[in-house]
C-alpha positions in Angstrom: -26.4 -20.8 -67.8 -28.1 -17.7 -66.5 -28.1 -19.1 -63.0 -24.4 -19.7 -63.0 -23.8 -16.2 -64.2 -26.0 -14.9 -61.4 -24.2 -16.8 -58.7 -20.8 -15.8 -60.1 -21.8 -12.1 -60.0 -23.2 -12.5 -56.4 -19.9 -14.1 -55.3 -17.9 -11.3 -56.7 -20.2 -8.7 -54.9 -19.8 -10.5 -51.6 -16.0 -10.6 -52.0 -15.9 -6.9 -52.8 -18.1 -6.1 -49.7 -15.9 -8.3 -47.5 -12.8 -6.6 -48.8 -14.3 -3.2 -48.3 -15.3 -4.0 -44.7 -11.8 -5.4 -44.0 -10.2 -2.1 -45.3 -12.5 0.0 -43.1 -11.6 -2.2 -40.1 -7.9 -1.8 -40.7 -8.3 2.0 -41.2 -10.3 2.2 -37.9 -7.6 0.2 -36.0 -4.9 2.5 -37.4 -7.0 5.5 -36.4 -7.4 4.2 -32.9 -3.7 3.4 -32.6 -2.8 6.9 -33.9 -5.3 8.6 -31.5 -3.8 6.6 -28.6 -0.3 7.5 -29.6 -1.2 11.2 -30.0 -2.9 11.1 -26.6 0.3 9.6 -24.9 2.5 12.2 -26.7 0.2 15.0 -25.4 0.4 13.5 -21.9 4.2 13.3 -22.0 4.4 17.0 -23.0 1.9 18.2 -20.4 3.4 16.5 -17.4 6.9 17.8 -17.8 7.9 21.0 -16.0 11.0 22.6 -17.6 13.3 25.0 -15.8 15.1 26.9 -18.6 18.1 27.9 -16.4 18.8 25.2 -13.7 21.8 25.6 -11.5 22.1 21.8 -10.8 20.8 18.5 -12.2 18.6 15.5 -11.1 19.1 12.2 -13.0 16.6 9.3 -12.8 16.9 5.8 -14.2 15.3 2.4 -13.9 16.6 -1.1 -13.0 15.8 -2.1 -16.6 17.0 -0.9 -19.9 15.2 1.6 -22.2 11.8 0.2 -23.4 11.4 -1.6 -20.1 8.2 -3.6 -19.4 6.8 -4.6 -16.0 3.9 -6.9 -15.0 1.2 -6.0 -12.5 2.6 -6.8 -9.0 6.2 -6.8 -10.2 8.9 -5.0 -8.1 10.5 -1.9 -9.6 13.6 0.1 -8.6 14.1 3.7 -9.5 17.6 5.2 -9.0 18.2 8.9 -8.7 21.2 11.2 -8.3 21.6 15.0 -7.8 24.6 17.2 -8.6 24.3 19.2 -5.3 22.8 18.6 -1.9 19.1 19.0 -2.3 15.6 17.8 -1.3 14.2 15.3 -3.8 10.5 14.5 -4.5 9.5 11.7 -6.9 6.0 11.2 -8.3 4.4 8.8 -10.8 1.4 8.7 -13.3 -0.2 5.3 -13.7 -1.8 3.9 -16.9 -5.1 5.7 -16.0 -3.3 9.0 -15.7 -3.6 9.2 -11.9 -0.7 11.1 -10.2 0.9 10.0 -6.9 3.8 11.1 -4.7 6.0 8.1 -4.2 9.0 9.6 -2.4 9.3 10.8 0.3 6.9 8.3 1.9 6.1 6.9 5.4 8.9 4.4 5.0 11.4 7.0 3.8 10.3 10.3 5.2 13.7 12.1 4.9 14.4 13.3 1.3 17.6 15.2 1.7 20.0 13.7 -0.8 23.8 14.3 -0.9 25.5 15.5 -4.1 26.7 12.6 -6.3 25.1 9.9 -4.0 23.1 7.2 -5.8 19.8 6.7 -4.0 17.2 4.0 -4.6 13.4 3.9 -4.4 11.9 0.4 -4.4 8.3 -0.1 -5.0 5.7 -2.4 -6.6 3.6 -2.1 -9.7 -0.1 -2.0 -8.6 -1.4 -5.6 -9.1 -4.6 -4.1 -10.5 -2.8 -2.0 -13.1 -4.2 -2.0 -16.6 -1.9 -2.4 -19.7 -0.4 0.8 -20.9 2.4 3.3 -20.2 3.3 4.7 -16.7 5.6 7.6 -16.1 7.9 8.7 -13.3 9.3 12.2 -12.7 11.0 14.1 -9.9 12.2 17.5 -8.9 14.9 18.7 -6.5 14.9 21.9 -4.4 17.7 23.4 -2.4 15.3 24.1 0.5 12.7 21.7 2.0 9.1 22.2 0.7 5.8 21.0 1.9 3.8 18.6 -0.3 1.3 17.6 2.4 -1.6 19.3 0.6 -1.3 17.1 -2.5 -3.8 14.1 -2.4 -2.3 10.6 -2.2 -3.9 9.7 -5.5 -5.2 12.3 -8.0 -7.4 11.0 -10.8 -6.7 13.9 -13.2 -3.0 14.1 -14.3 -3.5 17.6 -15.6 -4.8 18.8 -12.2 -2.0 16.9 -10.4 0.7 18.4 -12.6 -0.9 21.9 -12.0 -0.4 21.3 -8.3 3.2 20.4 -8.7 3.8 23.5 -10.9 2.2 25.6 -8.2 4.8 24.4 -5.7 8.0 24.7 -7.6 7.6 27.3 -10.3 7.3 30.2 -7.9 10.8 29.4 -6.6 13.8 31.1 -8.2 15.1 29.1 -11.2 18.4 28.5 -9.4 16.6 26.8 -6.5 14.9 23.9 -8.3 15.3 21.5 -11.2 13.2 18.7 -12.6 14.7 15.3 -13.5 14.4 13.5 -16.8 11.1 11.7 -17.7 11.0 7.9 -17.2 8.5 5.7 -18.9 7.8 2.0 -19.0 5.0 -0.3 -20.3 2.7 -2.4 -18.2 2.1 -5.8 -19.8 0.1 -8.7 -18.2 1.9 -12.0 -17.6 0.2 -15.1 -18.9 1.5 -18.0 -16.9 2.2 -21.4 -18.5 -0.8 -23.6 -18.9 -0.2 -25.8 -15.8 1.0 -23.0 -13.6 -0.5 -20.0 -11.9 0.6 -16.9 -10.1 0.4 -15.6 -6.6 0.6 -12.0 -5.4 1.2 -11.7 -1.7 0.6 -8.4 0.2 0.5 -7.6 3.9 -0.3 -4.8 6.2 2.3 -3.8 7.4 4.7 -4.6 4.6 8.1 -6.4 4.7 6.7 -9.6 6.2 8.7 -12.8 5.3 6.7 -15.1 3.0 7.0 -18.9 3.3 5.3 -21.0 0.6 5.1 -24.7 1.5 7.6 -23.8 4.3 10.1 -22.5 1.8 11.2 -18.8 2.1 10.3 -16.8 -1.0 11.0 -13.1 -0.1 9.3 -10.2 1.7 5.9 -8.6 1.0 4.8 -7.2 -1.4 5.8 -10.2 -3.4 5.0 -11.6 -6.8 5.4 -15.4 -7.2 5.3 -16.7 -10.8 5.1 -20.2 -12.3 3.5 -21.8 -9.2 2.2 -25.3 -9.8 -1.6 -25.5 -9.7 -3.2 -26.9 -6.6 -3.3 -26.0 -2.9 -0.3 -24.6 -1.1 0.4 -23.6 2.5 1.5 -20.0 3.0 3.0 -18.3 6.1 3.8 -14.7 6.8 6.3 -13.7 9.6 7.0 -10.2 10.9 8.8 -9.3 14.1 6.3 -7.9 16.7 3.3 -9.5 15.0 1.5 -12.8 15.3 2.4 -15.4 12.7 -0.1 -15.6 9.9 -1.0 -19.0 8.3 -3.4 -20.0 5.6 -3.8 -22.0 2.4 -4.0 -20.7 -1.1 -5.4 -22.4 -4.2 -3.6 -21.9 -7.5 -5.3 -22.4 -10.8 -3.8 -22.8 -14.3 -3.1 -19.5 -16.1 -4.7 -17.4 -13.2 -3.5 -15.0 -10.6 -4.4 -15.4 -7.0 -4.0 -12.5 -4.6 -3.3 -13.1 -0.9 -3.8 -10.1 1.4 -3.1 -10.4 5.1 -3.7 -7.9 7.9 -1.1 -8.8 10.5 -2.1 -8.6 14.2 0.4 -7.1 16.7 1.5 -9.3 19.6 0.2 -8.4 23.0 3.2 -6.9 24.7 3.3 -7.2 28.5 5.1 -4.7 30.7 6.3 -4.3 34.3 7.3 -1.5 36.7 10.4 -0.6 38.7 10.4 1.4 41.9 13.8 2.9 42.7 14.8 4.2 46.2 18.1 5.5 47.5 19.6 6.7 50.8 20.2 9.6 50.6 17.5 10.5 48.1 17.9 12.7 45.0 20.2 10.3 43.1 20.0 10.4 39.3 18.6 7.2 37.9 19.8 5.7 34.5 18.0 2.8 33.0 19.9 1.1 30.2 22.1 4.3 30.2 19.0 6.5 29.6 18.3 9.2 32.3 14.9 8.7 33.9 14.8 11.1 36.8 15.8 11.1 40.5 15.0 8.9 43.5 12.5 8.1 44.8 11.2 7.1 41.3 8.5 4.8 39.9 9.1 3.6 36.3 6.1 2.2 34.5 5.6 0.4 31.2 9.1 -1.2 31.2 9.6 -4.0 28.7 10.1 -7.5 30.2 13.6 -8.9 30.8 16.8 -7.7 32.4 17.9 -4.1 32.4 20.9 -2.3 33.6 20.4 0.4 36.3 22.8 3.1 37.6 22.4 5.6 40.4 24.6 8.8 40.5 24.8 11.3 43.3 27.4 14.0 43.8 29.8 13.1 46.6 28.9 9.4 46.5 30.2 6.4 44.6 28.3 5.5 41.5 25.9 2.5 42.1 25.4 -0.1 39.3 23.3 -3.2 39.1 20.8 -5.2 37.0 17.1 -5.5 37.5 14.7 -8.1 36.1 11.2 -7.0 35.0 8.2 -9.4 35.1 4.8 -9.1 33.5 2.4 -6.9 35.5 4.7 -6.8 38.5 6.7 -4.1 40.3 10.3 -4.7 41.0 11.8 -2.7 43.9 15.4 -1.5 43.8 
């Protein structure tokens, strides 16, 4: 009898201990969630730069509705519009808090935007992005400014924001405005059990991607729900050698394909141009090149139009064919 009582009491004690541990675990998870939420709120406040008296506006919006989610490697579009002609700069903060200028960029170096015109920036979520929240902001100025001293990727969002403030806050309030804050959540995609995922990148970008000889789109490209197994992949870009390989896809895994494209060897030829009398102006493909006698080097192969013009003489027109490593005399 006493043994039964002992085991019963011990069981009750174990249940109480387990319940206590469970309560502490729940409270700890709530505390972590609250701390993360407070940290994101603090970040949202600190990265915004408010102009109390703006003379115009900059509006930003995404290609998805509010509460948007994106997967690593997914394409993203950001639309922006200003109420007066101005120079627009867009920048982002990734889930790690790192800041980066995304517009203007080497592909879109000119950032003068017309009033009322809807412009689009198209990019890609970094395939290595961790789950979390990313932010996009922008500012517009009525005069062009230099942002060349800002690093391409700054690991400290506070320092990055301080640099942005140092550029625009000294300007008169009527000369600049910051757009609304955009935010979206990065969530990983788990492919179906029998399928995998391929992320295709190339240098340079915009190469056409063919998977098993079927065109899929241009790099950078995210291919979802690809059947497991081996697939052929081909990248094609004008002016570069065709890139071919094979990629193995595994169930519920992501495979990254990264290709450095090699430029084609371009051959050139030369043209020697003479005239009687000398001193005639030479136009090759309607572009002025100089006066006769003239030696034109590094001319692309194929047929070109040529024109000679000299005051007091009739205009002379013809065509000339250029061959690899040869000089054609006109």
